[in-house]
C-alpha positions in Angstrom: 83.7 83.1 103.5 84.0 86.3 105.5 82.1 89.3 104.2 82.7 93.0 105.0 80.1 95.8 105.1 81.0 99.5 105.1 78.8 102.2 106.5 79.0 105.8 107.6 79.4 107.6 104.4 77.5 110.7 103.4 77.6 114.4 102.5 80.0 116.5 104.6 81.2 120.1 104.3 84.9 120.9 103.7 86.7 120.9 107.1 84.1 118.6 108.6 84.4 115.1 110.0 83.0 111.7 109.2 83.6 108.2 110.7 83.4 105.1 108.5 82.9 101.6 109.8 83.6 98.3 108.3 82.1 95.2 110.0 83.3 91.8 109.1 81.1 88.6 109.4 84.0 86.7 110.9 87.1 87.3 113.0 89.6 90.0 111.8 92.1 89.1 114.5 95.5 88.3 113.0 94.8 90.1 109.8 95.8 93.5 108.4 92.8 95.6 107.4 92.7 98.2 104.7 90.7 101.2 103.5 90.8 102.1 99.9 88.9 104.8 97.9 88.0 105.3 94.3 87.0 108.7 92.9 85.1 109.1 89.6 87.4 108.5 86.7 90.3 107.5 88.9 91.9 104.2 90.0 91.3 102.7 93.3 93.9 103.9 95.8 95.0 102.7 99.2 94.1 105.2 101.9 95.1 103.5 105.2 96.2 100.1 106.6 96.3 98.8 110.1 98.2 95.6 110.9 97.1 92.9 113.3 99.4 94.4 115.9 97.9 97.9 115.5 100.6 99.6 113.4 99.2 102.0 110.9 100.2 103.6 107.7 98.5 106.2 105.5 98.6 107.7 102.0 100.4 111.0 102.0 97.2 112.8 100.9 95.4 111.9 104.1 98.2 111.7 106.6 97.5 113.8 109.7 93.8 114.0 108.9 92.6 110.4 108.8 92.9 107.8 111.5 92.4 104.1 111.1 91.6 101.9 114.1 90.2 98.5 114.9 88.1 96.7 117.5 88.8 93.0 117.2 86.1 92.1 119.7 83.5 93.6 117.4 85.3 92.6 114.1 85.2 96.2 113.1 87.6 98.6 111.5 87.1 102.4 111.5 88.3 105.3 109.5 88.0 108.6 111.2 88.1 111.4 108.6 88.8 114.9 109.9 89.4 118.2 108.1 88.0 116.6 105.0 88.6 118.2 101.5 86.6 118.1 98.3 89.3 115.8 96.9 88.4 113.2 99.5 85.2 112.7 97.6 85.1 109.0 96.6 83.6 105.6 97.3 85.4 104.1 100.3 86.0 100.4 100.4 87.1 98.1 103.2 89.4 95.3 102.3 90.1 92.0 104.1 93.0 89.7 103.3 93.6 91.5 100.1 90.8 89.9 98.1 87.6 90.4 100.0 85.9 93.7 99.3 82.8 95.4 100.6 80.2 97.2 98.5 81.7 100.6 99.4 80.2 103.7 101.0 80.0 107.0 99.3 81.7 110.1 100.8 80.9 113.5 99.2 82.7 116.6 100.5 81.0 119.7 99.3 79.6 122.9 100.5 
């Protein structure tokens, strides 16, 4: 079974940038890929999706600030986070095929 591993989280100041990566152990070609996040005390929410054809969609809260992209040759999906806000603080998860989750990577936005 394919596994996914996220990385790239950390502490960043408001207004800063961070780039998350999600590496799959198998091919991601032909599959939509998703980024979710879960803040303390809140439900997990969908942040961004990229289809197999490269079309993207974003949660309203991150639209214009975050960019999802993929590199099928490297079985990797990225989430570029720009102009981050304290409310972006959460554990960010990669999702493959709707039921395969990574362990998550913590993003903390604080001065």
